[in-house]
C-alpha positions in Angstrom: 99.2 -16.0 -32.7 97.9 -17.0 -29.3 96.0 -13.7 -29.0 94.3 -14.4 -32.3 93.2 -17.9 -31.3 91.8 -16.5 -28.0 89.8 -13.8 -29.9 88.4 -16.5 -32.3 87.5 -18.7 -29.3 85.8 -15.8 -27.5 83.9 -14.9 -30.7 82.8 -18.5 -31.3 81.5 -18.9 -27.7 79.7 -15.6 -27.9 78.0 -16.5 -31.1 77.0 -19.9 -29.8 75.6 -18.3 -26.6 73.6 -15.7 -28.6 72.2 -18.5 -30.9 71.2 -20.5 -27.8 69.4 -17.5 -26.3 67.6 -16.7 -29.5 66.4 -20.3 -29.9 65.2 -20.4 -26.3 63.3 -17.2 -26.7 61.7 -18.4 -29.9 60.6 -21.6 -28.2 59.2 -19.7 -25.3 57.1 -17.4 -27.5 55.9 -20.2 -29.6 54.7 -22.0 -26.5 52.9 -18.9 -25.3 51.3 -18.5 -28.8 50.0 -22.0 -28.8 48.7 -21.6 -25.2 46.8 -18.4 -26.2 45.4 -20.0 -29.4 44.3 -23.1 -27.4 42.7 -21.1 -24.7 40.8 -18.9 -27.2 39.6 -21.9 -29.1 38.3 -23.6 -26.0 36.6 -20.4 -24.7 34.7 -20.2 -28.0 33.5 -23.8 -27.7 35.9 -25.3 -30.3 38.1 -28.3 -30.4 41.8 -27.9 -30.8 43.5 -29.6 -33.7 47.3 -29.1 -33.2 50.0 -30.8 -35.1 53.6 -30.1 -34.1 56.0 -30.9 -37.0 59.3 -30.1 -35.3 60.2 -28.8 -31.9 63.6 -27.7 -33.1 62.2 -25.3 -35.8 59.0 -24.7 -33.8 56.8 -25.5 -36.8 53.2 -26.4 -36.1 49.7 -26.3 -37.6 46.8 -25.1 -35.5 43.1 -25.3 -36.2 40.1 -24.6 -34.1 37.2 -26.9 -35.1 33.8 -25.8 -34.1 31.0 -28.3 -34.0 28.2 -27.9 -36.5 24.8 -26.8 -35.1 
């Protein structure tokens, strides 16, 4: 009985740790993606229009608006 509870506890901690690592990795790569998009837009003379809907789900909308000539 005690051994089963320990195994369940170890499994739960392992799953929580794995989920935390995956969320941190997703946040990191989303941040890199937004930085690359912003840099490319500014290099091409555009203006960045960025709307971040949720930092938890990493949902955002990006647009590069170029001025009319």
